[in-house]
N, C-alpha and C positions, 0 to 999 in steps of 0.2 A: 420390554426387547428391543435390542438394537439391531436395527434395519441397516446399517450402513457398513460395509466391509471392505476392506484394502487386503488383497491377497499378493503374494508375490511366490512367482515358480508358477503361473496358472495356466501356460499355454500346453504344458502337458503332465502326464502323470499322475500322482496324486493330487497337485496342486490343480488341476485342469479338472480333473474328478469333484472334488470340493467348493470348487468356483461353480461347477453346473448345479449341485446340489442346493448352494447357497441362493441362487438363481429362481429356481423351482419351489424354492421356500418363500419367495417373496423379497429376500434380501436386493439391497442395492450395491450390486459387485464393481469395484474398481479393479481389474484384473492387470497385474504387471508380471512383463517376462522379457526378456531380450529379445525375442524372435520379433515381438510386437512393434518392433522398427521397422517391420515390411507390413504395409496395409494388409495385404493380402493373407495376413494369417492372423486380420482381427477380426473376432466375431461380433462385434459392436462397435461402439464409440466410446463404451468405456475401458476399454486396453489400452494400455499406455505402455513405451518402450521403458524396460527395468533391467538393468546391470546392478545386482546388488552388493560386489564386486568394487564400484565405482563412489565413491562419495559425489560425485556431480550428479551422476546418472541418478542415484537415491532422491537429491536434492530436488533433483527435477521433476522427478515422479510424484513426490510430496504435492510440489507446488500445484502442478496440475490435477491433482487428484483431490486436492481442496479447493480449487476453484469450481470443478465438477460438484463435488459434494457436503462441501465442509470436514468438521473433523469426524473421522469415521468413530462409530462406535465401537466397532473389532479392525486390529490387525492379525492378519495369520502372515506367518513367514513358513512357507513352504519349498522355497529355491532351495536345489540340492546338487550334489554331482557326486560323482562316487569314481574312484580310482583303482582298480584291484592291483596286486600286488604283494611282496614278502616286503615284509617292516624293512629289511636292511638295505630291499633296492630302490626306494622311495629316493627320487632328486627332492631337492628344495623347492624346488618350482613344481613339483607335483602334491606334494605336501598343503605347500601354501594357498595354489587352486583352491583344493578341497575346503579347506580352511579359510578361505577367504568367501568363499559362497555358503558353507554350511552353516558356520558361526559367526563370524566377521560381517557375514550381510546381515544376518539377525541384529547384532547388536549395532548397524547402523541404522536400521530401521527404529529399533530402539530407540535412539537418540534424538530420530527424528520425530516420532509420533507419540511418544510417553509425553514431553512435555505437554503437546495439545491436550492430549488428554486427560491430565492433572490440572490443565485451566479450567478444562471443560468438569470437570468433577467427578467423571467416568469414562471407562472403556474396559477393554473385554483384550487380550494378547494372547494368539495360539500360536506354539509354536513346534513343526514339524521335527520330533525326534526320532528314535528309531528304535525297535528292541535292542539293536547296536548300542543303544546310549547306555542300554542296562547291561549288557554283556558282551564280549567280543569272540569271532569266530576267525580263523585265519583266511588272510589275503585280505581282507576290509582293515587293515590296521588304519591307514590315515581316515578311512569314512569311522570308522568306531570313535579314534579320539576324537572327531569334530562331533559329533553326538552326545560323547561324553561330557564334550564341556557343554555344550547346550544344557544339559541336564543341571549342572551344576548351575549356569548362570542363571536359569529360569528361576531354580529352587530358591537364589538369593533375591532376584528380582521379585517373585511374589511375595516376598513378606517387605520389602523398600516400599511397592507401591498400592500396598492393602489400605494404609492409612488414607490414598486418595481417591479410592473408589474402583482401583485396577483393577481384576481380575486376573491371574494369568493359567493359561492351562498348556500341559505340555500333550503332545498325541504321538505315542509310539505304534508306530506300524510295524507289523510282520511281514511275510510276504504277500504282496499284494500284484495281480497282473497288470503293473501300472506304467509299461511302456517306458522302463528305464536304462531301456537300452541308446534311446537317445539321451540322456547324460552318465553311460558307462564310458568309464576309460580305461586304457591296461597300462600298466608300469610299463615305460620303454625297455627296461631292465630285464622284463618278463619272456626273455626268449629262449629257444633249446638249448644255450650254452648256460643257462640260469640253475645251479644246484638242484635251485625248486621245482624245475619246471615240471615232473612228471606228479611230484606232489598238486602244483599251480593248477594242472588242467586235470582233475580230479577234482579239487576243491572247487574249483569254477563251474565246473560241472553240475554238483550236487547243488550248488548256488543257482546256477540258471534252471535248474529242474524245479525246484522251492517256487521258483518267481513263477514259471510258466502254470503253476500249478497250485498257486496261491489263492488268496481271497480276491473276492469282489470289490475292485476300487470304486465300483459306481456304492456301493454299501457302507464304505469307507466315509464318502463325502456326506452321505446321507447321517450317519452317526456324529460326526464333526457338526452338521446343520442343526440337529436336535439338540447337541451339548448348549448350542448358542441361545438357545430357547428356552433354556433351563433357568428359574430364577436365581439357582446359584452355581456360576460355572463350574464343573469338575477338577483337582487339580490336575488329573492324571486322566487322560482317556487312551488305553491298550486295547489296538485291535488289531487281533492276531488269531491263529487256532489254536487248538489246546493245545497241542505238543511243545507251541513257542509258549504259551505262557506257561506251563510247565518247566520247558527252561530256565526260563527267569528264578522261577521258584526253587529250584536245584541249584543253582547258581548261588544263591542267598545263604542255601543252609547245608551243602554237599562241602569236603572239605577241598580247596582251592585245587590240590593234585588230582584228584578222582573226577571232579565234574571239567579238568583242562582234559583229560584222558578221552572222557567219554564226548566232548566236542570233536575233538580232532581226530577220531576213530569215524564219528559220523563222516566228518569230510574228506576222510580220506577213503571212501568206498565208492567203488565203479558204477556207474550211470551206462543207462542201454545207449547205443552208438547217437541214436536219432535226440539224445539228451543231453550231446556234448558239447554245446555252444558254449561259450564262456559269459558268465557275468550275471549281476544280481544285485538285489537289496534285501536285508533283512529287514 
């Protein structure tokens, strides 16, 4: 069983809960996050500053982590950011930030760490995608695009690195009570002047409600830790409530027009006033 894990996005949300579960299961964890640049945000001496959108920051993290633990048995990419907005309204900068963090952040870590694992002759790579990597919902276009990119990239990577003893697992979380407000952004053009404004308010209220009533993030962390202790790493770990599992199945078997109508109507429903705060991650 691999005992040393490097994890990105470990200061909040699902990354934090996963890091905690790994520590509780006896793993040595080197945790990376941008907020760890401030010492007061660090929980132990294995918390390192890491901005996955920066080649220089990734290189510095890898250099320091190698000094601490040597080549990791496991790399987990959990860093992520969400920008809510209508597809046509996203600016290039808004889309780039989401892609740089969620997708290119992963590829930067892979370029740095996979060669080390290949030389070692073994390793495990885990990346957080989302139910949004398997289907889309209104007003999460940039986020969904980044997660679809992760799904395709990992499918290819899995085949390429298998001969070198490296296993790859995709984690697809559904809604979790994960504190995503810490990395949630709203498109600059999503204002009352937008033609999408009313639908945006309804849709993001539903998203927020589903997240607030989502699954326990600590349970997700435990499931990831358990998977890493198996003799063979699962290719995919989908951790979601039954209705979200069902949505993935329906996405694959229903005609596109019918499924799109079903999803659109779900995110167009009204929620109670106390559930109207915007934002979420599927």
